[in-house]
C-alpha positions as CSV (number, residue, x, y, z in Angstrom):
1,X,118.7,108.3,158.1
2,X,118.6,107.8,161.8
3,X,118.5,104.3,163.1
4,X,115.0,103.0,163.8
5,X,114.6,102.4,167.5
6,X,111.5,100.1,167.2
7,X,112.7,96.6,166.1
8,X,109.1,95.8,164.9
9,X,108.9,99.0,162.8
10,X,109.3,97.1,159.5
11,X,106.8,94.5,160.4
12,X,104.3,97.1,161.4
13,X,105.0,99.0,158.1
14,X,104.4,95.9,156.0
15,X,101.2,95.1,157.9
16,X,99.9,98.6,157.3
17,X,100.8,98.4,153.6
18,X,99.1,95.0,153.3
19,X,95.9,96.3,154.9
20,X,95.8,99.3,152.6
21,X,97.0,97.8,149.3
22,X,96.7,94.1,149.7
23,X,99.2,91.3,150.3
24,X,100.5,91.4,146.8
25,X,102.1,94.8,147.6
26,X,104.5,93.3,150.2
27,X,105.4,90.1,148.4
28,X,108.9,89.6,147.0
29,X,108.7,90.3,143.2
30,X,110.8,87.2,142.4
31,X,108.7,84.9,144.6
32,X,106.3,83.8,141.8
33,X,108.9,83.9,139.0
34,X,109.4,80.6,137.2
35,X,111.8,79.5,134.4
36,X,108.8,79.3,132.1
37,X,107.9,82.9,132.9
38,X,111.5,83.9,132.3
39,X,111.6,82.2,128.9
40,X,108.3,83.9,127.9
41,X,109.6,87.3,129.1
42,X,112.8,86.8,127.0
43,X,110.7,86.0,123.9
44,X,108.5,89.0,124.5
45,X,111.7,91.2,124.8
46,X,113.1,89.7,121.6
47,X,109.9,90.4,119.7
48,X,109.6,93.9,121.0
49,X,113.3,94.6,120.0
50,X,112.6,93.3,116.5
51,X,109.6,95.6,116.1
52,X,111.6,98.6,117.4
53,X,114.5,97.9,115.0
54,X,112.0,97.6,112.1
55,X,110.4,100.9,113.0
56,X,113.8,102.6,113.3
57,X,114.8,101.3,109.9
58,X,111.6,102.7,108.4
59,X,112.0,106.2,109.9
60,X,115.8,106.4,109.3
61,X,116.8,109.4,107.3
62,X,119.2,109.2,104.4
63,X,120.8,112.2,102.7
64,X,119.9,112.4,99.0
65,X,121.3,115.4,97.1
66,X,121.7,117.4,100.3
67,X,118.2,116.6,101.6
68,X,117.3,114.2,104.4
69,X,114.7,111.7,103.1
70,X,113.0,108.9,104.9
71,X,114.4,105.5,103.9
72,X,110.8,104.3,103.7
73,X,110.2,106.6,100.8
74,X,113.2,105.4,98.9
75,X,112.2,101.7,99.1
76,X,109.0,102.3,97.1
77,X,109.7,102.1,93.4
78,X,106.4,103.1,91.8
79,X,106.1,104.7,88.4
80,X,102.9,106.6,88.1
81,X,103.5,107.9,84.6
82,X,102.4,105.9,81.6
83,X,105.4,105.2,79.3
84,X,103.1,105.3,76.2
85,X,101.2,108.6,76.7
86,X,103.3,110.1,79.6
87,X,100.0,110.7,81.6
88,X,100.5,110.9,85.3
89,X,97.8,109.0,87.2
90,X,96.7,108.3,90.8
91,X,93.8,106.0,89.7
92,X,93.9,102.5,91.1
93,X,92.6,101.0,87.8
94,X,95.8,102.4,86.1
95,X,97.9,100.5,88.6
96,X,96.5,97.1,87.4
97,X,97.3,97.9,83.7
98,X,100.7,99.5,84.6
99,X,101.7,96.2,86.3
100,X,100.4,93.9,83.7
101,X,100.8,95.8,80.4
102,X,103.1,98.7,81.3
103,X,100.6,101.3,80.2
104,X,97.6,103.1,81.7
105,X,94.0,102.1,81.3
106,X,93.3,104.5,78.5
107,X,96.3,103.2,76.5
108,X,95.2,99.7,77.2
109,X,91.8,100.3,75.7
110,X,93.3,102.2,72.7
111,X,96.3,100.1,71.9
112,X,96.3,96.8,73.8
113,X,92.8,95.4,74.1
114,X,92.2,92.5,71.8
115,X,95.9,92.8,70.6
116,X,97.6,91.4,73.7
117,X,99.8,89.1,71.7
118,X,101.2,91.9,69.6
119,X,101.8,94.0,72.7
120,X,103.5,91.1,74.4
121,X,105.8,90.8,71.4
122,X,107.0,94.3,72.0
123,X,104.9,96.5,69.7
124,X,104.4,100.0,70.9
125,X,102.7,103.0,69.1
126,X,105.0,105.5,67.5
127,X,104.8,109.0,68.7
128,X,102.8,110.0,65.6
129,X,100.3,107.2,66.3
130,X,99.5,108.4,69.8
131,X,96.2,110.2,70.1
132,X,95.5,112.5,73.0
133,X,91.8,112.7,72.6
134,X,91.2,109.0,72.9
135,X,89.4,108.6,69.6
136,X,90.5,105.7,67.3
137,X,90.9,106.6,63.6
């Protein structure tokens, strides 16, 4: 770039910018920076980096049997099949009984209700005792 012949060129340029965009546009960016602002900025950076690392961990892919699977999917260990009747369920009421009694709502009504003590001691129906229609004989 050729040398500027007018020694007041930069001052004129700053004045024109200040008139058009305001005095904040020509200020030194570090002029208002304080140690407190620096500490706050560093904390914000640290928090943002922790969030980014957590998101990267969630979307990280892992090879399982030759297939790339999201690690987020592998962390969940939910069993949606009832161990008593082998019924697969998406119903939320079954989740409650699966967590508490290790069976679905239907099996709870049929085998556990009013017999919680026996169930807690380990009793489970034999495969011949299980009824698929839900009627008690």
